[in-house]
C-alpha positions in Angstrom: 14.5 12.0 -21.0 11.9 10.9 -18.6 9.1 13.4 -17.6 8.5 13.0 -13.9 6.6 16.1 -12.9 5.4 16.4 -9.3 1.8 15.9 -10.4 2.6 12.6 -12.2 4.6 11.4 -9.2 1.7 12.2 -6.9 -0.6 10.2 -9.2 1.8 7.4 -9.3 1.9 7.2 -5.5 -1.9 7.4 -5.3 -2.5 4.3 -7.3 -0.8 1.9 -4.9 -2.5 3.7 -2.0 -5.9 3.0 -3.6 -4.7 -0.6 -4.3 -3.9 -1.0 -0.6 -7.4 0.1 0.3 -8.9 -2.4 -2.2 -6.6 -5.2 -0.8 -7.7 -4.6 2.8 -11.4 -4.4 1.7 -11.2 -7.7 -0.2 -9.3 -9.3 2.6 -11.9 -8.3 5.1 -14.7 -9.6 2.9 -12.8 -12.9 2.3 -12.5 -13.4 6.0 -16.2 -12.6 6.5 -17.1 -15.0 3.8 -15.1 -17.8 5.4 -16.5 -17.0 8.8 -20.1 -17.1 7.5 -19.4 -20.3 5.5 -18.1 -22.0 8.6 -21.2 -21.2 10.5 -19.3 -19.0 12.9 -17.0 -21.9 14.0 -13.7 -20.2 13.1 -12.4 -17.8 15.6 -13.1 -14.2 14.9 -10.3 -11.6 14.6 -10.4 -8.9 17.2 -8.2 -5.9 17.5 -7.4 -4.0 20.7 -7.3 -0.2 20.5 -3.5 -0.1 20.0 -3.7 -2.4 17.0 -6.5 -0.4 15.5 -4.4 2.8 15.9 -1.5 1.0 14.2 -3.7 0.0 11.3 -5.1 3.5 10.9 -1.6 5.1 11.0 -0.2 2.6 8.5 -2.9 3.0 6.0 -3.3 6.7 6.6 0.4 7.2 5.9 -0.3 6.2 2.3 -1.5 9.7 1.7 1.9 11.2 2.6 4.0 10.2 -0.5 1.6 11.9 -3.0 1.6 15.0 -0.8 5.4 15.0 -0.5 5.6 14.6 -4.3 3.5 17.7 -4.8 5.9 19.8 -2.6 8.6 19.4 -5.2 11.6 20.1 -2.9 14.8 18.0 -2.8 14.2 17.0 0.9 10.6 16.1 0.3 11.5 14.0 -2.8 13.8 11.9 -0.7 11.2 11.7 2.1 8.7 10.6 -0.6 11.1 7.9 -1.8 11.9 6.6 1.6 8.4 6.6 3.1 6.8 5.3 -0.1 9.5 2.6 -0.3 8.8 1.6 3.3 5.0 1.5 2.7 5.4 -0.4 -0.5 7.7 -3.0 1.1 5.7 -3.5 4.2 2.4 -3.7 2.3 3.9 -6.3 -0.1 5.3 -8.4 2.7 2.2 -8.2 4.8 -0.1 -8.9 1.8 1.8 -11.9 0.7 1.9 -13.4 4.2 -1.8 -12.7 4.7 -2.5 -14.1 1.2 -0.6 -17.3 1.9 -2.6 -17.7 5.1 -6.1 -16.6 3.8 -6.0 -17.6 0.1 -3.9 -17.3 -3.0 -6.3 -14.8 -4.6 -5.1 -12.3 -2.0 -1.5 -12.8 -3.0 -2.5 -12.1 -6.7 -4.5 -9.0 -5.6 -1.6 -7.7 -3.6 0.9 -8.1 -6.4 -1.4 -6.5 -8.9 -2.9 -3.7 -6.8 0.0 -2.6 -4.6 3.3 -4.2 -5.6 3.3 -3.5 -9.4 2.1 0.1 -9.2 4.3 0.7 -6.1 7.3 -0.5 -8.1 6.5 1.9 -10.9 6.1 4.7 -8.4 9.5 3.9 -6.8 11.2 3.8 -10.2 9.6 7.1 -11.2 10.6 8.7 -7.9 14.2 7.5 -8.2 14.4 8.8 -11.8 12.9 12.2 -10.7 15.5 12.5 -7.9 18.4 11.5 -10.2 17.3 14.0 -12.9 17.1 16.9 -10.4 
């Protein structure tokens, strides 16, 4: 039998959340490095306030699956699975697309830092729901 306590589930969802932060940080530094190396000739990326709010909401939402896991109720378990699955899927797709555009090292980072631990968290969440 698989032990999927709420604390272990919360930790499992925190790992891809931290991986997403690492990915965005490395992606930002990769762009900055390319910008400086080009002598400022490539066009800078600017975000309007709505885009910035979207980024903040998306990456801020990564804290919700671990919190939902700690609640330990049937409804919050399903919310954890659905929201975590959505964040995992969107981060993987966006990370691979950004990596193909900005460098293959970002694809590898996305797959190792977000996709792999996110897949483990999804499997643990599904097993937890099935066992209860």
